[in-house]
N, C-alpha and C positions, 0 to 999 in steps of 0.2 A: 504494500499500500503506500502511495506517495502522499506526503502531507507538505503542503506549501507552509513554510514556517515564517514568511516575511510578516505576516500580522502580528507575530509575537515577539519580535526582537528588532533592533536597529543596530547602528554601527557601535554604539556603546551602552547599550541597556536593553532590558526584557520587560514584557508587560502582558497581562492577560494570561498568564502561564497556567492557570487553572482551566482554562479552556483547552489550551493545548493537551494538558493532562487527560482531559476528557476524550479528546479526539484519538489520543494514543491508546486510551484504554480499550476503545471501540476495536481496535485492531491488533490487540496485544498477542494474539495468537498468529499473526502474519509477520513476514518481514517488513520492517518500517523503514521507508526513505524519507528523511527530513530534508526537504529541498529548499535552499535559497534562491533557486532561479538564478538570475543574472547577478544577484549580489555576492559579494566576496568578504562579507564582514568577518572579522576574527571570532570565531565561536567560543573560544575560550576567554577572550577580553570582554566580549559583551554579555557573557554569563549564561549563554543558552545552552552550552554543553553541559554546565553543572545542573541546570535546571532539568534537562532530559535524563541526566544521571539520576538525579533524585526521583523522578517519575519512575525511571526503569527499576530502580531499587523497590520503590513502593508497590510496584506491580509484579515485582518478580519476573521482569523481562530480561533475558540474557543480553549483555551489551553487543554480543555478535549479532543479534537479530534487528539492530538499529543501525543505521548509517546516515551520513550527511552528504549532501551534494551542494557545492557552491563553486564560486569563481574565484575563490582564495587559492593561488598556486602554491602556498607553503603552509597550508593547514597543518597546526601543530597539536592536534588533538591526540591525546594518548589513551583516550577512552573508546572511542567509536572510530569505525572506518569512515574514511573520507574520500569521496570521488570529485576529481575537477570537472566543472561544468565547461565544456568547450562549444564553440560554434554558434554562440548567442550574442556575440558582440554586435552584429548588425542590429539588435534590438535597441542599442543605445542611441539609434538615430533620433529618439525623441528628445535627446539633449543636444545634438549637434548634427548639421547637415554632414554626413560622413563620405560624400562623394570627393574624391582627390581633387584638389584645387590646382590650378596653375600657380606656381610660386612667383609673387610680385616682390620686386626689390622694395624694402621699405625705405620710407623717405628720411628716416632718422633711426639711430641705435637706441631706442628706449625699451623700457620694459613694460609688462603688465601683470596685473594680479586680480583675477576675476573669481570671486568667491560667491557661493549660494548662502545655505544655512551657516550659522556660526558654529565654530568649533574652537577649542583651546588654541590650537595652531593657526587657525585662520585669523582670530582676532589679534594674536601675537604677530602675526606677519603683516597685518593691516596696520597696527601700532608702529612697526618698525618703518613701513613705507611711508607713514605720515610725518615720522620723527627723525629722519636722517638727512644728510646734507644733499643727497641726490634725489629728492622726492620729486623734484621738477622734472626728472627723467622718466618717471612713470606715471601710469594711470591705472586706477582700480575700481572695482565694484565689490560691494560686501552687503548682503541682505539681512544681516543679523540685527536683531533687536530683542529686548525682553518684552515687548508688547504681545499680550496674550500667552506669555511663557511664564511658568514657574521658575523663578531663579535658581532654586535649589535643584530642580530637574533638568536644567538646561544642559546642553552637550558642551558648554564652555564653563562649567562651575569651577574647574581647576584654575582656569585663567582669572575668574572673578575672585577667588581666595588668594592665589599667590601674587597676582599682579593687580591688585584693586586699583592702585594709583593709575596704572596704564588704562584700565577699564573706564575710570573717571574721566580720563583724558579723551576717549574716543567715543563714548556711549551716546553723547548727543549728536555725533554725527551720523549715526547708523539709523535706518539703512542709506547706504552711500553709493553714489555712482558718478564716474566721470566720462561715461559713455554717450553723453547727449541724447539721453533717453529721458522722456517724461516720466517713466517708471522703470524700476530695477529691471534688468534683461530677463529674469524669470517669471515675471509678472506678464510679459508679452511673448508667450512662447513661440508663435508662428514667426515673428520677426528675430528674436533671440536665437533661434536654431537654424537661421537661414545663411548660407554662403554669403549673400550680400551684405549682411549684417556684420559677420565675423571678417570678411576682407575689409571692410571700412575701419573695424576695430584694430586690425592688424597692420594698417596702412603705415604707422610710425612705429611699430613694435618689432624689435628683432628677437626678444627673449620673453618667455612668459615664466613667471613664478606660479608653479602649479601645486594648489594645495589638495592632495588627494583625501579620499573619503576615510580610509583605514590607515593609521600610522603605527600600530603596535608591533613591536618586534616579533619576527617570525610570521609576518604576514605579507602577502603580495597580492593586492586587489587592484588590477589595472582598470581604470574606468575611462569614459569619454574625456575626462579632464587631462589625462596624460595625452591621449591619443589626438586631441584637437590640434595642439600646435604641431605635431608630426603631420597630419592631414593638410594643414595650412602652411607647411614648410617654415617653421620658426625653431629657434633655440629653445630649450626649457631647462629649468631647475626644478626639482620635484620635492615638495614637503611631503614625505612618505615614510614608510618604515624603513629601519637601516637596511642598506643594501638593495634598496628598491631599484635605483638605477644600474646597479651592477647586474640585477636580474633582467632588466630591460636589455642590456648589453648582451648577456647570455642567450637572449631570445632573438638576437640578430638585429637590434637597432642601434645606430649611431648615437652615442650620448655625448660627443663632441668633448670628451674629457681631455683632449690637447689643447682645446681652445678655453675651456672653462675649468677653474679648480673645483674638482668634484669631491675633495676630501670630506666635504660635509655628509657624503653618502654613508659614511660609517656611523653617523650620529643619529639621535632621535629628538623629537620634542623641540623644546625651545633652543637647546644647544645646537640643533642641526639649522635652525632659522638664523640664529646668530651667524653660524659659520657660512650659511648661504649667501647673507647679505655682505659678508666680507668678500666672498668670491665675486658677487655681482658688482661690487665697487671696484675691484681689479678689472673687471670686464669693461665696465663703463668708461674707465680711464685710458683704454687702449684705442688705438686707430685701427678699427675693424672694418674689414672689407667683405660685406656680404656676399658679394659676388662670387668669391673664392670658394664658397662652400655649397653653392647651387647643386652640384653634382651630388654631395653628400645628402643634402636635404631631399633630393629627388629619389635617392636610394631608400631613404627612410620611408618615403611615400610608397615605393614599391614593396618593401617589407611588410607595410602595413595591409597592403591588398592581400598577400598571403595571410598574415596573421589573423585577420578577421574571419578568415573561414577555417581556421585549423581546428 
């Protein structure tokens, strides 16, 4: 029996788990597959593995009779079997036009930071963007706010607690966008997912700071956020799990580590972001010729064409 478990967990927490328990109990004599579909959240970090373990213990279901399916390429569960979900990347078209674009030469070597919901790392990255000497070389969007949100249940409660002064500094700016949009991009889905929209955004951007969905160690969940700058022919730096970009390289993508200092890829959380902005500062201070890397950017696009169907 296959059970879609997306209604019971997210990137960092679980909910309505008593309903999941009832569902599992209905099929306790069958082999049960718990499917995250396209999502690749860390099932250890968000707590759903422990929830299912508790349910299995209570119902006397052998662990071998339950397995997970997700898009986490490095699932670190030591309790249940995990199967990698492949071939569903095209489903991410809802978040981006994934037809490979003709690569345009940007008119400036600027950077971009484009985020949806708030997380600890995204708010910290946004604060860094707004509070460093090269902020005029970048543009950003961040949809996060605490409106209609319980502060204690937010996905950025760690940031609120550990960096409250920084939160006070930016909270009145949010939601925020530099994208010449009457509303943040996520609220105008048709326009924000179109190639016309993103070609305009990337017109003066050479490199994008990508804030991925899951950043816990031992997780590798590649979403449209990482793939978009590849599709549009841009450099990228990824706020993700440790070794995230190393895994991209293993998958055959050029991460341009001869051009950008990627030592941040060994780090996580706020340390990763601090190191990343130091690397970005080095890059912005160089005389960079975008034309020289066009063949490599096109090679990344070709790798994407294969990757999305693997």
